[in-house]
GUZAKE-257547 format. One record per atom (N, C-alpha, C): residue in three letters; atom name; x, y, z. Coordinates in steps of 0.05 Angstrom, whole numbers, plus 5000, padded with zeros to 4 digits. Layout:
REM residues N
<aa->ALA; at->CA; east->X; north->Y; up->Z>
...
***
This chain:
REM residues 134
<aa->MET; at->N; east->4734; north->4988; up->4952>
<aa->MET; at->CA; east->4761; north->4994; up->4943>
<aa->MET; at->C; east->4781; north->4982; up->4963>
<aa->ILE; at->N; east->4803; north->4974; up->4952>
<aa->ILE; at->CA; east->4825; north->4962; up->4969>
<aa->ILE; at->C; east->4850; north->4979; up->4964>
<aa->LEU; at->N; east->4863; north->4988; up->4985>
<aa->LEU; at->CA; east->4888; north->5002; up->4983>
<aa->LEU; at->C; east->4911; north->4982; up->4982>
<aa->VAL; at->N; east->4931; north->4988; up->4965>
<aa->VAL; at->CA; east->4954; north->4970; up->4960>
<aa->VAL; at->C; east->4979; north->4983; up->4970>
<aa->ASP; at->N; east->4994; north->4969; up->4987>
<aa->ASP; at->CA; east->5019; north->4977; up->4998>
<aa->ASP; at->C; east->5042; north->4970; up->4978>
<aa->ALA; at->N; east->5066; north->4979; up->4983>
<aa->ALA; at->CA; east->5088; north->4974; up->4965>
<aa->ALA; at->C; east->5095; north->4945; up->4963>
<aa->GLY; at->N; east->5094; north->4930; up->4985>
<aa->GLY; at->CA; east->5101; north->4901; up->4984>
<aa->GLY; at->C; east->5087; north->4885; up->4963>
<aa->PRO; at->N; east->5061; north->4886; up->4961>
<aa->PRO; at->CA; east->5047; north->4871; up->4940>
<aa->PRO; at->C; east->5054; north->4881; up->4912>
<aa->LEU; at->N; east->5058; north->4908; up->4909>
<aa->LEU; at->CA; east->5066; north->4918; up->4883>
<aa->LEU; at->C; east->5091; north->4905; up->4873>
<aa->VAL; at->N; east->5111; north->4902; up->4891>
<aa->VAL; at->CA; east->5136; north->4889; up->4885>
<aa->VAL; at->C; east->5131; north->4859; up->4880>
<aa->ALA; at->N; east->5117; north->4846; up->4898>
<aa->ALA; at->CA; east->5113; north->4817; up->4896>
<aa->ALA; at->C; east->5098; north->4809; up->4872>
<aa->LEU; at->N; east->5079; north->4825; up->4863>
<aa->LEU; at->CA; east->5063; north->4818; up->4839>
<aa->LEU; at->C; east->5080; north->4818; up->4814>
<aa->ILE; at->N; east->5100; north->4835; up->4814>
<aa->ILE; at->CA; east->5117; north->4839; up->4790>
<aa->ILE; at->C; east->5142; north->4821; up->4791>
<aa->ASP; at->N; east->5154; north->4817; up->4814>
<aa->ASP; at->CA; east->5178; north->4802; up->4816>
<aa->ASP; at->C; east->5172; north->4772; up->4823>
<aa->ALA; at->N; east->5174; north->4755; up->4804>
<aa->ALA; at->CA; east->5168; north->4727; up->4807>
<aa->ALA; at->C; east->5187; north->4713; up->4828>
<aa->ASP; at->N; east->5210; north->4725; up->4833>
<aa->ASP; at->CA; east->5228; north->4714; up->4853>
<aa->ASP; at->C; east->5222; north->4723; up->4882>
<aa->ASP; at->N; east->5204; north->4742; up->4884>
<aa->ASP; at->CA; east->5197; north->4752; up->4911>
<aa->ASP; at->C; east->5183; north->4729; up->4927>
<aa->GLN; at->N; east->5190; north->4727; up->4953>
<aa->GLN; at->CA; east->5179; north->4705; up->4969>
<aa->GLN; at->C; east->5148; north->4707; up->4972>
<aa->TYR; at->N; east->5136; north->4730; up->4967>
<aa->TYR; at->CA; east->5107; north->4733; up->4970>
<aa->TYR; at->C; east->5093; north->4733; up->4943>
<aa->HIS; at->N; east->5108; north->4728; up->4921>
<aa->HIS; at->CA; east->5096; north->4729; up->4894>
<aa->HIS; at->C; east->5071; north->4712; up->4892>
<aa->ALA; at->N; east->5073; north->4686; up->4897>
<aa->ALA; at->CA; east->5051; north->4668; up->4893>
<aa->ALA; at->C; east->5027; north->4676; up->4910>
<aa->LYS; at->N; east->5032; north->4683; up->4935>
<aa->LYS; at->CA; east->5010; north->4691; up->4953>
<aa->LYS; at->C; east->4996; north->4716; up->4943>
<aa->CYS; at->N; east->5011; north->4735; up->4934>
<aa->CYS; at->CA; east->5000; north->4761; up->4925>
<aa->CYS; at->C; east->4985; north->4757; up->4898>
<aa->VAL; at->N; east->4995; north->4740; up->4881>
<aa->VAL; at->CA; east->4981; north->4735; up->4855>
<aa->VAL; at->C; east->4955; north->4721; up->4861>
<aa->SER; at->N; east->4955; north->4701; up->4879>
<aa->SER; at->CA; east->4931; north->4687; up->4887>
<aa->SER; at->C; east->4910; north->4706; up->4899>
<aa->THR; at->N; east->4920; north->4723; up->4916>
<aa->THR; at->CA; east->4902; north->4743; up->4929>
<aa->THR; at->C; east->4890; north->4761; up->4908>
<aa->LEU; at->N; east->4906; north->4771; up->4890>
<aa->LEU; at->CA; east->4897; north->4789; up->4869>
<aa->LEU; at->C; east->4875; north->4776; up->4852>
<aa->GLN; at->N; east->4879; north->4751; up->4845>
<aa->GLN; at->CA; east->4860; north->4736; up->4829>
<aa->GLN; at->C; east->4833; north->4733; up->4842>
<aa->SER; at->N; east->4833; north->4734; up->4869>
<aa->SER; at->CA; east->4808; north->4730; up->4884>
<aa->SER; at->C; east->4793; north->4756; up->4889>
<aa->LEU; at->N; east->4805; north->4778; up->4884>
<aa->LEU; at->CA; east->4793; north->4804; up->4890>
<aa->LEU; at->C; east->4774; north->4813; up->4869>
<aa->ARG; at->N; east->4752; north->4826; up->4878>
<aa->ARG; at->CA; east->4733; north->4837; up->4860>
<aa->ARG; at->C; east->4731; north->4867; up->4861>
<aa->GLU; at->N; east->4740; north->4879; up->4884>
<aa->GLU; at->CA; east->4739; north->4908; up->4887>
<aa->GLU; at->C; east->4762; north->4921; up->4872>
<aa->PRO; at->N; east->4758; north->4946; up->4864>
<aa->PRO; at->CA; east->4780; north->4960; up->4851>
<aa->PRO; at->C; east->4803; north->4965; up->4870>
<aa->LEU; at->N; east->4827; north->4967; up->4859>
<aa->LEU; at->CA; east->4852; north->4972; up->4874>
<aa->LEU; at->C; east->4860; north->5001; up->4871>
<aa->ALA; at->N; east->4871; north->5012; up->4893>
<aa->ALA; at->CA; east->4881; north->5039; up->4893>
<aa->ALA; at->C; east->4905; north->5041; up->4911>
<aa->THR; at->N; east->4920; north->5062; up->4907>
<aa->THR; at->CA; east->4943; north->5068; up->4925>
<aa->THR; at->C; east->4948; north->5098; up->4924>
<aa->VAL; at->N; east->4970; north->5106; up->4936>
<aa->VAL; at->CA; east->4979; north->5134; up->4935>
<aa->VAL; at->C; east->5008; north->5134; up->4926>
<aa->TRP; at->N; east->5019; north->5157; up->4919>
<aa->TRP; at->CA; east->5046; north->5157; up->4908>
<aa->TRP; at->C; east->5068; north->5147; up->4926>
<aa->PRO; at->N; east->5068; north->5151; up->4952>
<aa->PRO; at->CA; east->5090; north->5141; up->4968>
<aa->PRO; at->C; east->5095; north->5111; up->4966>
<aa->PRO; at->N; east->5075; north->5093; up->4967>
<aa->PRO; at->CA; east->5081; north->5065; up->4963>
<aa->PRO; at->C; east->5091; north->5059; up->4935>
<aa->VAL; at->N; east->5082; north->5074; up->4915>
<aa->VAL; at->CA; east->5092; north->5070; up->4888>
<aa->VAL; at->C; east->5121; north->5077; up->4887>
<aa->THR; at->N; east->5129; north->5099; up->4899>
<aa->THR; at->CA; east->5157; north->5108; up->4900>
<aa->THR; at->C; east->5174; north->5086; up->4913>
<aa->GLU; at->N; east->5164; north->5076; up->4936>
<aa->GLU; at->CA; east->5178; north->5054; up->4950>
<aa->GLU; at->C; east->5182; north->5029; up->4932>
<aa->ALA; at->N; east->5160; north->5022; up->4919>
<aa->ALA; at->CA; east->5161; north->4998; up->4901>
<aa->ALA; at->C; east->5180; north->5003; up->4878>
<aa->MET; at->N; east->5180; north->5027; up->4866>
<aa->MET; at->CA; east->5199; north->5033; up->4844>
<aa->MET; at->C; east->5228; north->5030; up->4854>
<aa->TYR; at->N; east->5233; north->5039; up->4877>
<aa->TYR; at->CA; east->5260; north->5037; up->4888>
<aa->TYR; at->C; east->5268; north->5007; up->4892>
<aa->LEU; at->N; east->5249; north->4992; up->4904>
<aa->LEU; at->CA; east->5255; north->4963; up->4909>
<aa->LEU; at->C; east->5257; north->4947; up->4884>
<aa->LEU; at->N; east->5245; north->4956; up->4862>
<aa->LEU; at->CA; east->5245; north->4941; up->4837>
<aa->LEU; at->C; east->5268; north->4950; up->4818>
<aa->ALA; at->N; east->5284; north->4969; up->4827>
<aa->ALA; at->CA; east->5305; north->4981; up->4810>
<aa->ALA; at->C; east->5325; north->4960; up->4799>
<aa->ASP; at->N; east->5330; north->4939; up->4814>
<aa->ASP; at->CA; east->5350; north->4919; up->4805>
<aa->ASP; at->C; east->5338; north->4895; up->4790>
<aa->VAL; at->N; east->5311; north->4896; up->4785>
<aa->VAL; at->CA; east->5298; north->4874; up->4770>
<aa->VAL; at->C; east->5293; north->4884; up->4742>
<aa->PRO; at->N; east->5305; north->4872; up->4722>
<aa->PRO; at->CA; east->5302; north->4881; up->4694>
<aa->PRO; at->C; east->5272; north->4884; up->4686>
<aa->LYS; at->N; east->5266; north->4907; up->4676>
<aa->LYS; at->CA; east->5240; north->4914; up->4665>
<aa->LYS; at->C; east->5217; north->4915; up->4686>
<aa->ALA; at->N; east->5224; north->4911; up->4711>
<aa->ALA; at->CA; east->5204; north->4911; up->4732>
<aa->ALA; at->C; east->5191; north->4939; up->4736>
<aa->GLN; at->N; east->5206; north->4960; up->4735>
<aa->GLN; at->CA; east->5195; north->4986; up->4738>
<aa->GLN; at->C; east->5175; north->4992; up->4715>
<aa->ASP; at->N; east->5183; north->4983; up->4691>
<aa->ASP; at->CA; east->5164; north->4986; up->4668>
<aa->ASP; at->C; east->5138; north->4971; up->4673>
<aa->SER; at->N; east->5140; north->4948; up->4685>
<aa->SER; at->CA; east->5116; north->4933; up->4691>
<aa->SER; at->C; east->5097; north->4948; up->4710>
<aa->LEU; at->N; east->5109; north->4960; up->4730>
<aa->LEU; at->CA; east->5094; north->4976; up->4749>
<aa->LEU; at->C; east->5081; north->5000; up->4735>
<aa->TRP; at->N; east->5097; north->5014; up->4718>
<aa->TRP; at->CA; east->5085; north->5036; up->4702>
<aa->TRP; at->C; east->5062; north->5026; up->4686>
<aa->GLU; at->N; east->5064; north->5003; up->4673>
<aa->GLU; at->CA; east->5043; north->4993; up->4656>
<aa->GLU; at->C; east->5018; north->4987; up->4673>
<aa->MET; at->N; east->5021; north->4976; up->4697>
<aa->MET; at->CA; east->4998; north->4971; up->4715>
<aa->MET; at->C; east->4983; north->4998; up->4720>
<aa->LEU; at->N; east->4999; north->5019; up->4725>
<aa->LEU; at->CA; east->4987; north->5045; up->4731>
<aa->LEU; at->C; east->4973; north->5057; up->4707>
<aa->GLU; at->N; east->4987; north->5055; up->4684>
<aa->GLU; at->CA; east->4976; north->5067; up->4659>
<aa->GLU; at->C; east->4951; north->5053; up->4650>
<aa->ARG; at->N; east->4949; north->5027; up->4654>
<aa->ARG; at->CA; east->4924; north->5014; up->4645>
<aa->ARG; at->C; east->4902; north->5015; up->4665>
<aa->GLY; at->N; east->4907; north->5027; up->4688>
<aa->GLY; at->CA; east->4887; north->5031; up->4708>
<aa->GLY; at->C; east->4882; north->5007; up->4726>
<aa->ALA; at->N; east->4900; north->4989; up->4727>
<aa->ALA; at->CA; east->4897; north->4965; up->4744>
<aa->ALA; at->C; east->4897; north->4974; up->4773>
<aa->ILE; at->N; east->4911; north->4996; up->4779>
<aa->ILE; at->CA; east->4912; north->5008; up->4805>
<aa->ILE; at->C; east->4908; north->5038; up->4802>
<aa->GLN; at->N; east->4888; north->5048; up->4815>
<aa->GLN; at->CA; east->4882; north->5077; up->4814>
<aa->GLN; at->C; east->4900; north->5091; up->4834>
<aa->ILE; at->N; east->4910; north->5115; up->4826>
<aa->ILE; at->CA; east->4925; north->5132; up->4845>
<aa->ILE; at->C; east->4906; north->5152; up->4857>
<aa->LEU; at->N; east->4904; north->5150; up->4884>
<aa->LEU; at->CA; east->4887; north->5170; up->4898>
<aa->LEU; at->C; east->4904; north->5194; up->4906>
<aa->PRO; at->N; east->4893; north->5217; up->4908>
<aa->PRO; at->CA; east->4909; north->5241; up->4915>
<aa->PRO; at->C; east->4915; north->5243; up->4944>
<aa->LEU; at->N; east->4937; north->5255; up->4950>
<aa->LEU; at->CA; east->4944; north->5264; up->4977>
<aa->LEU; at->C; east->4944; north->5295; up->4975>
<aa->TYR; at->N; east->4933; north->5307; up->4996>
<aa->TYR; at->CA; east->4931; north->5336; up->4997>
<aa->TYR; at->C; east->4948; north->5346; up->5020>
<aa->SER; at->N; east->4955; north->5372; up->5018>
<aa->SER; at->CA; east->4970; north->5384; up->5040>
<aa->SER; at->C; east->4954; north->5383; up->5066>
<aa->ALA; at->N; east->4928; north->5382; up->5064>
<aa->ALA; at->CA; east->4911; north->5379; up->5088>
<aa->ALA; at->C; east->4914; north->5352; up->5101>
<aa->ASP; at->N; east->4925; north->5332; up->5087>
<aa->ASP; at->CA; east->4930; north->5306; up->5098>
<aa->ASP; at->C; east->4955; north->5304; up->5115>
<aa->ALA; at->N; east->4973; north->5323; up->5111>
<aa->ALA; at->CA; east->5000; north->5322; up->5124>
<aa->ALA; at->C; east->4998; north->5322; up->5154>
<aa->PRO; at->N; east->4982; north->5339; up->5167>
<aa->PRO; at->CA; east->4982; north->5339; up->5196>
<aa->PRO; at->C; east->4973; north->5311; up->5208>
<aa->ARG; at->N; east->4954; north->5298; up->5195>
<aa->ARG; at->CA; east->4945; north->5272; up->5205>
<aa->ARG; at->C; east->4967; north->5251; up->5200>
<aa->MET; at->N; east->4981; north->5253; up->5177>
<aa->MET; at->CA; east->5002; north->5234; up->5172>
<aa->MET; at->C; east->5025; north->5238; up->5192>
<aa->ARG; at->N; east->5031; north->5262; up->5198>
<aa->ARG; at->CA; east->5051; north->5268; up->5219>
<aa->ARG; at->C; east->5043; north->5257; up->5246>
<aa->GLU; at->N; east->5018; north->5261; up->5253>
<aa->GLU; at->CA; east->5007; north->5251; up->5278>
<aa->GLU; at->C; east->5009; north->5220; up->5279>
<aa->LEU; at->N; east->5002; north->5207; up->5257>
<aa->LEU; at->CA; east->5004; north->5178; up->5256>
<aa->LEU; at->C; east->5033; north->5168; up->5259>
<aa->MET; at->N; east->5051; north->5181; up->5246>
<aa->MET; at->CA; east->5079; north->5174; up->5248>
<aa->MET; at->C; east->5090; north->5177; up->5276>
<aa->ARG; at->N; east->5081; north->5198; up->5289>
<aa->ARG; at->CA; east->5089; north->5202; up->5317>
<aa->ARG; at->C; east->5077; north->5181; up->5335>
<aa->LYS; at->N; east->5051; north->5175; up->5331>
<aa->LYS; at->CA; east->5037; north->5156; up->5347>
<aa->LYS; at->C; east->5050; north->5128; up->5345>
<aa->TYR; at->N; east->5058; north->5120; up->5321>
<aa->TYR; at->CA; east->5069; north->5094; up->5316>
<aa->TYR; at->C; east->5099; north->5095; up->5313>
<aa->ALA; at->N; east->5113; north->5114; up->5325>
<aa->ALA; at->CA; east->5142; north->5117; up->5323>
<aa->ALA; at->C; east->5157; north->5093; up->5333>
<aa->ASP; at->N; east->5145; north->5077; up->5351>
<aa->ASP; at->CA; east->5158; north->5053; up->5361>
<aa->ASP; at->C; east->5159; north->5031; up->5341>
<aa->ARG; at->N; east->5144; north->5033; up->5319>
<aa->ARG; at->CA; east->5144; north->5011; up->5299>
<aa->ARG; at->C; east->5169; north->5011; up->5282>
<aa->PRO; at->N; east->5179; north->5032; up->5270>
<aa->PRO; at->CA; east->5168; north->5058; up->5265>
<aa->PRO; at->C; east->5151; north->5058; up->5240>
<aa->MET; at->N; east->5130; north->5075; up->5240>
<aa->MET; at->CA; east->5113; north->5078; up->5216>
<aa->MET; at->C; east->5128; north->5095; up->5196>
<aa->ASP; at->N; east->5129; north->5085; up->5171>
<aa->ASP; at->CA; east->5142; north->5101; up->5150>
<aa->ASP; at->C; east->5122; north->5119; up->5136>
<aa->PHE; at->N; east->5132; north->5136; up->5119>
<aa->PHE; at->CA; east->5116; north->5156; up->5105>
<aa->PHE; at->C; east->5094; north->5142; up->5087>
<aa->ALA; at->N; east->5102; north->5121; up->5073>
<aa->ALA; at->CA; east->5083; north->5107; up->5056>
<aa->ALA; at->C; east->5060; north->5095; up->5072>
<aa->ASP; at->N; east->5066; north->5083; up->5095>
<aa->ASP; at->CA; east->5045; north->5072; up->5112>
<aa->ASP; at->C; east->5027; north->5094; up->5123>
<aa->ALA; at->N; east->5039; north->5116; up->5131>
<aa->ALA; at->CA; east->5022; north->5138; up->5141>
<aa->ALA; at->C; east->5004; north->5149; up->5119>
<aa->ALA; at->N; east->5014; north->5150; up->5095>
<aa->ALA; at->CA; east->4998; north->5160; up->5073>
<aa->ALA; at->C; east->4974; north->5141; up->5067>
<aa->LEU; at->N; east->4980; north->5115; up->5068>
<aa->LEU; at->CA; east->4958; north->5095; up->5063>
<aa->LEU; at->C; east->4937; north->5097; up->5085>
<aa->MET; at->N; east->4946; north->5098; up->5110>
<aa->MET; at->CA; east->4927; north->5100; up->5132>
<aa->MET; at->C; east->4911; north->5125; up->5131>
<aa->ARG; at->N; east->4923; north->5148; up->5124>
<aa->ARG; at->CA; east->4909; north->5173; up->5123>
<aa->ARG; at->C; east->4887; north->5172; up->5101>
<aa->VAL; at->N; east->4895; north->5161; up->5077>
<aa->VAL; at->CA; east->4876; north->5160; up->5056>
<aa->VAL; at->C; east->4853; north->5140; up->5063>
<aa->ALA; at->N; east->4860; north->5118; up->5076>
<aa->ALA; at->CA; east->4840; north->5099; up->5085>
<aa->ALA; at->C; east->4820; north->5113; up->5103>
<aa->GLU; at->N; east->4830; north->5129; up->5122>
<aa->GLU; at->CA; east->4812; north->5144; up->5140>
<aa->GLU; at->C; east->4795; north->5164; up->5124>
<aa->ARG; at->N; east->4807; north->5179; up->5107>
<aa->ARG; at->CA; east->4794; north->5201; up->5093>
<aa->ARG; at->C; east->4772; north->5190; up->5074>
<aa->GLU; at->N; east->4778; north->5167; up->5061>
<aa->GLU; at->CA; east->4760; north->5156; up->5041>
<aa->GLU; at->C; east->4742; north->5134; up->5052>
<aa->GLY; at->N; east->4745; north->5127; up->5077>
<aa->GLY; at->CA; east->4728; north->5106; up->5088>
<aa->GLY; at->C; east->4735; north->5078; up->5078>
<aa->ILE; at->N; east->4760; north->5074; up->5071>
<aa->ILE; at->CA; east->4769; north->5048; up->5060>
<aa->ILE; at->C; east->4779; north->5031; up->5083>
<aa->ARG; at->N; east->4770; north->5006; up->5085>
<aa->ARG; at->CA; east->4778; north->4989; up->5107>
<aa->ARG; at->C; east->4797; north->4966; up->5100>
<aa->LYS; at->N; east->4799; north->4961; up->5074>
<aa->LYS; at->CA; east->4816; north->4938; up->5065>
<aa->LYS; at->C; east->4843; north->4948; up->5055>
<aa->ILE; at->N; east->4864; north->4935; up->5064>
<aa->ILE; at->CA; east->4891; north->4942; up->5056>
<aa->ILE; at->C; east->4906; north->4916; up->5048>
<aa->PHE; at->N; east->4916; north->4916; up->5024>
<aa->PHE; at->CA; east->4931; north->4894; up->5012>
<aa->PHE; at->C; east->4961; north->4899; up->5019>
<aa->THR; at->N; east->4972; north->4884; up->5038>
<aa->THR; at->CA; east->4999; north->4889; up->5047>
<aa->THR; at->C; east->5012; north->4863; up->5056>
<aa->ILE; at->N; east->5038; north->4861; up->5053>
<aa->ILE; at->CA; east->5052; north->4838; up->5064>
<aa->ILE; at->C; east->5064; north->4846; up->5092>
<aa->ASP; at->N; east->5060; north->4871; up->5099>
<aa->ASP; at->CA; east->5070; north->4881; up->5124>
<aa->ASP; at->C; east->5049; north->4877; up->5146>
<aa->GLN; at->N; east->5042; north->4853; up->5152>
<aa->GLN; at->CA; east->5022; north->4846; up->5172>
<aa->GLN; at->C; east->5031; north->4855; up->5200>
<aa->LYS; at->N; east->5056; north->4853; up->5205>
<aa->LYS; at->CA; east->5067; north->4860; up->5232>
<aa->LYS; at->C; east->5060; north->4889; up->5240>
<aa->ASP; at->N; east->5064; north->4908; up->5222>
<aa->ASP; at->CA; east->5059; north->4936; up->5228>
<aa->ASP; at->C; east->5029; north->4942; up->5224>
<aa->PHE; at->N; east->5018; north->4934; up->5202>
<aa->PHE; at->CA; east->4990; north->4942; up->5196>
<aa->PHE; at->C; east->4970; north->4929; up->5215>
<aa->SER; at->N; east->4978; north->4907; up->5228>
<aa->SER; at->CA; east->4959; north->4895; up->5248>
<aa->SER; at->C; east->4958; north->4912; up->5273>
<aa->VAL; at->N; east->4977; north->4930; up->5277>
<aa->VAL; at->CA; east->4978; north->4947; up->5300>
<aa->VAL; at->C; east->4964; north->4974; up->5294>
<aa->TYR; at->N; east->4966; north->4983; up->5270>
<aa->TYR; at->CA; east->4954; north->5009; up->5262>
<aa->TYR; at->C; east->4923; north->5008; up->5265>
<aa->ARG; at->N; east->4912; north->5031; up->5272>
<aa->ARG; at->CA; east->4883; north->5034; up->5275>
<aa->ARG; at->C; east->4874; north->5059; up->5259>
<aa->LEU; at->N; east->4851; north->5056; up->5246>
<aa->LEU; at->CA; east->4839; north->5078; up->5232>
<aa->LEU; at->C; east->4822; north->5094; up->5252>
<aa->HIS; at->N; east->4825; north->5120; up->5251>
<aa->HIS; at->CA; east->4811; north->5137; up->5270>
<aa->HIS; at->C; east->4816; north->5128; up->5299>
<aa->ASN; at->N; east->4840; north->5117; up->5304>
<aa->ASN; at->CA; east->4848; north->5110; up->5331>
<aa->ASN; at->C; east->4834; north->5086; up->5343>
<aa->ARG; at->N; east->4816; north->5073; up->5328>
<aa->ARG; at->CA; east->4802; north->5050; up->5340>
<aa->ARG; at->C; east->4795; north->5027; up->5322>
<aa->VAL; at->N; east->4792; north->5033; up->5296>
<aa->VAL; at->CA; east->4783; north->5012; up->5277>
<aa->VAL; at->C; east->4807; north->4998; up->5264>
<aa->ARG; at->N; east->4807; north->4972; up->5267>
<aa->ARG; at->CA; east->4828; north->4956; up->5255>
<aa->ARG; at->C; east->4822; north->4952; up->5225>
<aa->PRO; at->N; east->4841; north->4958; up->5207>
<aa->PRO; at->CA; east->4836; north->4953; up->5179>
<aa->PRO; at->C; east->4836; north->4923; up->5173>
<aa->LEU; at->N; east->4822; north->4915; up->5153>
<aa->LEU; at->CA; east->4821; north->4887; up->5144>
<aa->LEU; at->C; east->4845; north->4884; up->5125>
<aa->LEU; at->N; east->4863; north->4866; up->5133>
<aa->LEU; at->CA; east->4888; north->4862; up->5118>
<aa->LEU; at->C; east->4886; north->4838; up->5099>
<aa->LEU; at->N; east->4896; north->4842; up->5075>
<aa->LEU; at->CA; east->4898; north->4821; up->5055>
<aa->LEU; at->C; east->4927; north->4818; up->5048>
<aa->PRO; at->N; east->4939; north->4796; up->5042>
<aa->PRO; at->CA; east->4926; north->4770; up->5040>
<aa->PRO; at->C; east->4921; north->4759; up->5068>
***
């Protein structure tokens, strides 16, 4: 399974996004199922608000199961808070902390993100570097 950050969600839908072609190409090469959590979806919905019909396109991706939504639990909050404190110098946002927590919890090592700058610094379980796509 591959976790998807907000950036690729936006880039896949918005043809004018600077990362559109790269994200489409990456998506076409993937064989594993895609998943995310609600915070990156929320971020993507906000970023797509000014693109006509873009939010509908994201809803359609979710409804047809192109991207599975994994749960976040209240038990995940302390680790997310810990991660945000640890990476406060970046600063790590809530969506990134949620993705990293779910990656740790579910044993997922691949993250589809255009935020290479931050995700290349983050570590799973304080030591394992996630494999970043594209």
